[in-house]
C-alpha positions as CSV (number, residue, x, y, z in Angstrom):
1,X,0.0,0.0,0.0
2,X,2.8,2.4,0.9
3,X,4.4,1.5,-2.5
4,X,1.2,2.3,-4.3
5,X,0.9,5.7,-2.6
6,X,4.5,6.5,-3.3
7,X,4.1,5.5,-6.9
8,X,1.0,7.6,-7.2
9,X,2.8,10.6,-5.6
10,X,5.7,10.2,-8.1
11,X,3.3,9.9,-11.0
12,X,1.4,13.0,-9.9
13,X,4.7,14.9,-9.4
14,X,5.8,13.8,-12.9
15,X,2.5,15.0,-14.4
16,X,2.9,18.3,-12.6
17,X,6.4,18.7,-14.0
18,X,5.1,17.9,-17.5
19,X,2.2,20.3,-17.2
20,X,4.6,23.0,-15.9
21,X,7.0,22.4,-18.8
22,X,4.0,22.5,-21.3
23,X,2.8,25.8,-19.7
24,X,6.3,27.3,-19.9
25,X,6.5,26.3,-23.6
26,X,3.1,27.8,-24.2
27,X,4.0,31.0,-22.4
28,X,7.2,31.3,-24.4
29,X,5.4,30.8,-27.7
30,X,2.8,33.4,-26.7
31,X,5.5,35.9,-25.8
32,X,7.3,35.3,-29.1
33,X,4.0,35.8,-31.0
34,X,3.3,39.0,-29.1
35,X,6.9,40.2,-29.7
36,X,6.5,39.6,-33.4
37,X,3.1,41.3,-33.5
38,X,4.5,44.4,-31.6
39,X,7.5,44.5,-34.0
40,X,5.2,44.5,-37.0
41,X,2.9,47.1,-35.4
42,X,6.0,49.3,-34.7
43,X,7.1,49.0,-38.3
44,X,3.7,49.9,-39.6
45,X,3.6,52.9,-37.3
46,X,7.0,54.0,-38.4
47,X,6.0,53.7,-42.0
48,X,2.8,55.7,-41.3
49,X,4.9,58.4,-39.6
50,X,7.4,58.6,-42.4
51,X,4.5,58.9,-45.0
52,X,2.9,61.7,-42.9
53,X,6.2,63.5,-42.7
54,X,6.7,63.2,-46.4
55,X,3.2,64.7,-47.0
56,X,4.0,67.5,-44.5
57,X,7.2,68.3,-46.3
58,X,5.6,68.2,-49.7
59,X,2.8,70.5,-48.4
60,X,5.3,73.0,-46.9
61,X,7.4,72.9,-50.1
62,X,4.4,73.6,-52.2
63,X,3.3,76.5,-50.0
64,X,6.8,78.0,-50.0
65,X,7.0,77.6,-53.8
66,X,3.7,79.3,-54.2
67,X,4.8,82.2,-51.9
68,X,8.1,82.5,-53.8
69,X,6.2,82.6,-57.1
70,X,3.9,85.3,-55.9
71,X,6.9,87.4,-54.7
72,X,8.6,87.0,-58.1
73,X,5.4,88.0,-59.8
74,X,5.1,91.1,-57.6
75,X,8.8,92.0,-58.1
76,X,8.5,91.5,-61.9
77,X,5.3,93.7,-62.0
78,X,7.1,96.4,-60.0
79,X,10.2,96.3,-62.2
80,X,8.0,96.5,-65.3
81,X,6.2,99.4,-63.8
82,X,9.4,101.2,-63.0
83,X,10.9,100.4,-66.4
84,X,7.9,101.9,-68.0
85,X,8.1,105.2,-66.2
86,X,8.7,108.3,-68.3
87,X,12.2,109.9,-67.9
88,X,10.5,113.1,-66.8
89,X,8.8,111.4,-63.9
90,X,12.0,109.8,-62.9
91,X,13.8,113.1,-63.1
92,X,11.2,114.9,-61.0
93,X,11.4,112.1,-58.4
94,X,15.2,112.3,-58.4
95,X,15.1,116.1,-57.9
96,X,12.7,115.7,-54.9
97,X,14.9,113.1,-53.4
98,X,18.1,115.1,-53.9
99,X,16.5,118.2,-52.5
100,X,15.6,116.3,-49.4
101,X,19.2,115.1,-49.0
102,X,20.6,118.6,-49.5
103,X,18.1,120.1,-47.1
104,X,19.1,117.7,-44.3
105,X,22.8,118.2,-45.0
106,X,22.6,122.0,-44.6
107,X,23.3,123.4,-41.2
């Protein structure tokens, strides 16, 4: 009878060790799956952030190019306006400008 009880205890202990080993393998597999899933999710998020940054840069570049083009148009229009001025208008403007300089320079 004592031998039967001892055999049963050893058998139960062996089953416990087998179950524990199986649970450890299962937990290890689950952790590896989670690690892989998190790595893939991290890669997807990094790709999404990179795409978002590229869109932001493209938007900023487009806006800056639009502003630069507007400035060039304004400068061109101003230059064309000034180039089209009559010599008499330019001469009168220059005389007024020089008169102001002379007036400030006199004590």
